[in-house]
C-alpha positions as CSV (number, residue, x, y, z in Angstrom):
1,M,-114.1,78.5,215.9
2,T,-116.3,80.8,218.0
3,V,-114.2,81.8,221.7
4,V,-116.2,82.2,224.9
5,V,-114.9,84.8,227.1
6,T,-115.9,85.2,230.9
7,V,-114.5,87.3,233.7
8,R,-114.3,86.0,237.1
9,Q,-112.5,86.3,240.6
10,A,-109.2,84.6,240.7
11,T,-108.5,81.8,242.9
12,R,-105.7,80.1,244.3
13,D,-105.4,77.5,241.4
14,D,-104.9,80.6,239.0
15,L,-101.4,81.3,240.8
16,A,-99.1,79.6,238.6
17,P,-100.7,80.8,235.5
18,A,-101.0,84.3,236.5
19,K,-97.3,84.2,237.5
20,S,-96.5,82.5,234.2
21,W,-98.6,85.3,232.0
22,L,-96.8,88.3,234.3
23,A,-93.1,86.6,233.7
24,A,-94.0,86.1,229.8
25,A,-95.1,89.7,229.4
26,G,-92.0,90.9,231.4
27,L,-94.0,92.2,235.0
28,P,-92.5,91.4,238.6
29,T,-94.1,87.9,239.7
30,D,-92.1,88.0,243.1
31,D,-94.8,89.6,245.0
32,L,-97.7,87.9,243.8
33,S,-99.3,85.6,246.6
34,E,-102.6,83.6,247.0
35,E,-103.2,86.4,249.4
36,H,-103.0,89.4,246.5
37,L,-105.5,87.2,244.2
38,R,-108.1,88.5,245.5
39,E,-107.1,91.8,243.6
40,F,-107.6,89.9,240.2
41,L,-109.8,88.9,237.9
42,I,-109.0,86.2,235.3
43,V,-110.3,86.1,231.8
44,D,-111.6,82.9,230.6
45,A,-111.5,81.3,226.9
46,N,-113.4,78.7,226.0
47,Y,-113.6,78.2,230.0
48,T,-110.1,77.7,230.1
49,P,-107.5,80.3,232.1
50,A,-106.4,82.6,229.2
51,G,-105.2,86.1,230.9
52,M,-105.9,88.5,234.3
53,I,-106.6,91.9,235.0
54,G,-104.9,93.2,238.2
55,L,-106.9,95.8,240.2
56,E,-105.4,98.0,243.3
57,R,-108.9,99.2,245.2
58,F,-109.5,102.3,247.0
59,G,-112.7,102.1,248.2
60,P,-115.4,102.6,245.6
61,V,-112.6,102.8,242.7
62,G,-109.8,101.0,241.3
63,L,-106.3,101.5,239.4
64,L,-105.2,99.3,236.7
65,R,-102.4,97.5,238.1
66,S,-101.9,94.9,235.0
67,L,-103.2,93.0,232.1
68,V,-102.2,90.4,230.6
69,V,-103.8,87.9,227.9
70,D,-102.4,84.3,227.0
71,A,-101.0,84.6,223.6
72,P,-103.7,82.3,221.7
73,L,-106.4,84.4,222.9
74,R,-104.8,87.9,221.9
75,S,-104.9,86.3,218.2
76,A,-108.5,85.3,218.6
77,V,-109.2,89.1,219.8
78,K,-106.6,90.5,216.7
79,S,-108.7,88.0,214.3
80,A,-112.1,89.0,215.2
81,R,-110.8,93.0,214.4
82,D,-110.0,91.8,211.2
83,P,-112.4,92.4,208.3
84,K,-110.8,89.5,206.2
85,V,-112.0,87.2,209.0
86,P,-115.5,85.7,208.9
87,P,-117.9,86.9,211.4
88,G,-118.5,84.6,214.4
89,R,-115.0,83.5,214.8
90,F,-115.1,85.6,218.2
91,R,-117.8,87.0,220.8
92,P,-118.1,87.7,224.1
93,A,-119.9,85.8,226.4
94,P,-123.9,86.6,227.2
95,A,-124.4,88.7,230.6
96,P,-125.8,86.2,232.8
97,A,-129.3,86.4,233.6
98,Q,-130.6,88.0,236.7
């Protein structure tokens, strides 16, 4: 099975899964609100939220605050790096046309 991975800006609908992923990773969730979601990117696997990246921006640069990936996607990525897994089981999404 091929996994298509895309990255997008977080929305308010991502708040509950984001808190769940952070809690599962042992990271704090108390300070995460809808307002803070503008600092997060969501990783979708096959168009389903599967992880997130938290960035704190300082002008043109940023600081990686957190990176969490749901267990099924971690397994897919791990399989993609395993030489015993047939090619094509995991691939990044193509870049959007400009």
